[in-house]
C-alpha positions as CSV (number, residue, x, y, z in Angstrom):
1,M,45.2,4.3,11.2
2,L,46.8,0.9,11.2
3,D,49.8,0.2,9.0
4,P,48.7,-2.3,6.2
5,Q,51.3,-4.8,7.1
6,F,50.1,-5.0,10.7
7,I,47.9,-7.8,10.4
8,P,50.1,-10.1,8.2
9,H,53.1,-9.4,10.6
10,A,50.7,-10.0,13.8
11,L,49.6,-13.2,12.2
12,S,53.3,-14.6,11.6
13,A,54.4,-13.6,15.0
14,L,51.4,-15.6,16.6
15,I,52.0,-18.5,14.2
16,Y,55.7,-18.6,15.4
17,A,54.9,-18.2,19.2
18,V,52.2,-21.1,19.0
19,L,54.8,-23.3,17.0
20,G,57.7,-22.3,19.5
21,L,55.5,-23.4,22.3
22,V,54.4,-26.7,20.8
23,I,58.1,-27.4,20.1
24,L,59.0,-26.6,23.8
25,V,56.3,-29.0,25.2
26,A,57.2,-31.6,22.7
27,G,60.8,-31.4,24.0
28,F,59.8,-31.6,27.5
29,V,57.5,-34.7,26.9
30,I,60.6,-36.3,25.0
31,I,62.8,-35.6,28.1
32,D,60.2,-36.9,30.3
33,W,59.8,-40.0,28.5
34,W,63.6,-40.4,28.1
35,T,64.2,-40.3,31.9
36,P,63.7,-43.4,33.8
37,Y,61.3,-41.6,36.4
38,D,58.3,-39.5,36.2
39,L,59.4,-35.8,36.1
40,W,56.3,-34.2,37.1
41,K,55.9,-36.3,40.1
42,E,59.5,-35.9,41.2
43,I,59.1,-32.1,40.9
44,V,55.7,-31.4,42.1
45,E,54.9,-34.4,44.6
46,D,58.6,-35.2,45.8
47,K,59.9,-31.6,45.9
48,N,63.0,-32.4,43.9
49,I,65.0,-29.0,43.8
50,A,68.0,-30.5,41.9
51,L,65.6,-32.0,39.3
52,S,63.7,-28.7,38.9
53,I,66.9,-26.8,38.3
54,M,67.9,-29.2,35.7
55,V,64.6,-29.0,33.9
56,G,64.6,-25.3,34.1
57,G,68.0,-25.1,32.5
58,F,66.9,-27.6,29.9
59,T,63.8,-25.3,29.1
60,L,65.9,-22.2,28.9
61,G,68.5,-23.8,26.6
62,L,65.7,-25.3,24.4
63,S,63.9,-21.9,24.4
64,I,67.0,-20.2,23.4
65,I,67.6,-22.7,20.4
66,I,63.9,-22.4,19.4
67,A,64.1,-18.5,19.5
68,A,67.2,-18.6,17.4
69,A,66.0,-20.9,14.9
70,I,62.7,-18.9,14.4
71,H,64.5,-15.5,14.2
72,G,67.3,-16.6,11.9
């Protein structure tokens, strides 16, 4: 038997997950727009490892901020 609060809690978790992903993608798009070169081309085609590490650090930092904002 399911807990009566399962559906509302699962729905709110899904909404927050989607909202967090949308904010994360928007943040990446803004950083890509802000930089003077195409991040995706530099990372995928030119194999720029330093830029990959920078974008990974940015993504982790933004993810932590989003999680703290949603949780708190």
